[in-house]
C-alpha positions in Angstrom: 18.0 -13.5 -33.5 17.5 -10.5 -35.7 20.8 -11.1 -37.5 19.8 -14.8 -38.2 16.4 -13.6 -39.6 18.1 -11.1 -41.9 16.8 -8.0 -40.0 19.2 -5.1 -40.0 19.2 -3.8 -36.4 18.8 0.0 -36.1 19.7 1.5 -39.5 17.9 -1.0 -41.7 14.6 -0.7 -40.0 12.0 1.5 -41.7 11.4 4.6 -39.5 7.7 3.9 -39.1 8.6 0.6 -37.5 11.2 1.9 -35.0 8.7 1.4 -32.2 8.4 -2.2 -33.2 12.2 -2.6 -33.2 12.4 -0.9 -29.7 9.6 -3.2 -28.4 11.4 -6.3 -29.7 14.7 -5.2 -28.2 13.1 -4.6 -24.8 11.2 -7.9 -24.9 14.5 -9.7 -25.7 16.3 -8.0 -22.8 13.6 -9.2 -20.3 12.9 -12.6 -21.9 12.9 -15.6 -19.7 13.6 -18.0 -22.6 17.2 -17.0 -23.1 18.6 -20.5 -22.5 16.1 -21.9 -25.1 17.0 -19.1 -27.4 20.7 -19.7 -27.2 20.2 -23.4 -27.7 18.0 -22.7 -30.8 20.5 -20.3 -32.2 23.4 -22.7 -31.7 21.5 -25.5 -33.5 20.4 -23.5 -36.5 22.2 -22.4 -39.7 23.5 -18.8 -40.1 20.3 -17.7 -41.7 16.7 -18.8 -40.9 13.3 -17.6 -42.1 11.2 -17.7 -39.0 11.8 -17.2 -35.3 11.0 -20.1 -33.0 7.5 -20.3 -31.5 8.7 -19.8 -28.0 10.1 -16.4 -28.9 7.9 -13.5 -27.6 9.1 -11.4 -30.5 8.0 -13.8 -33.3 5.2 -11.5 -34.4 7.4 -8.4 -34.5 10.3 -10.1 -36.2 8.0 -11.4 -38.9 6.7 -7.9 -39.4 10.2 -6.4 -39.5 11.3 -9.0 -42.0 8.7 -7.8 -44.5 9.7 -4.2 -44.2 13.2 -4.7 -45.5 14.2 -4.7 -49.2 14.5 -8.0 -50.8 12.2 -10.0 -48.6 9.5 -11.1 -51.1 10.9 -14.7 -50.9 9.9 -14.9 -47.2 6.3 -14.0 -48.0 6.2 -16.7 -50.6 7.6 -19.3 -48.3 5.2 -18.3 -45.5 2.2 -18.7 -47.9 3.4 -22.1 -49.0 3.8 -23.3 -45.5 0.3 -22.0 -44.5 -1.2 -24.0 -47.4 0.3 -27.3 -46.2 
């Protein structure tokens, strides 16, 4: 999921968000939605902007996306969707 969202696991995460990364990783390991997640990943293109609503890490993934270089376009798309 992180790869599809453009989040660089480990090395690309800003140090102050390493706890967020670890929390997301743990949630994913214990997630009960793995079949739904696999089906969603299999049906989507190689890159997506938002995690699915059923994902327990949606909030963390969203935060981690903004803490990487070159993610201003995601914020703009999110604002545009919120205004619709």
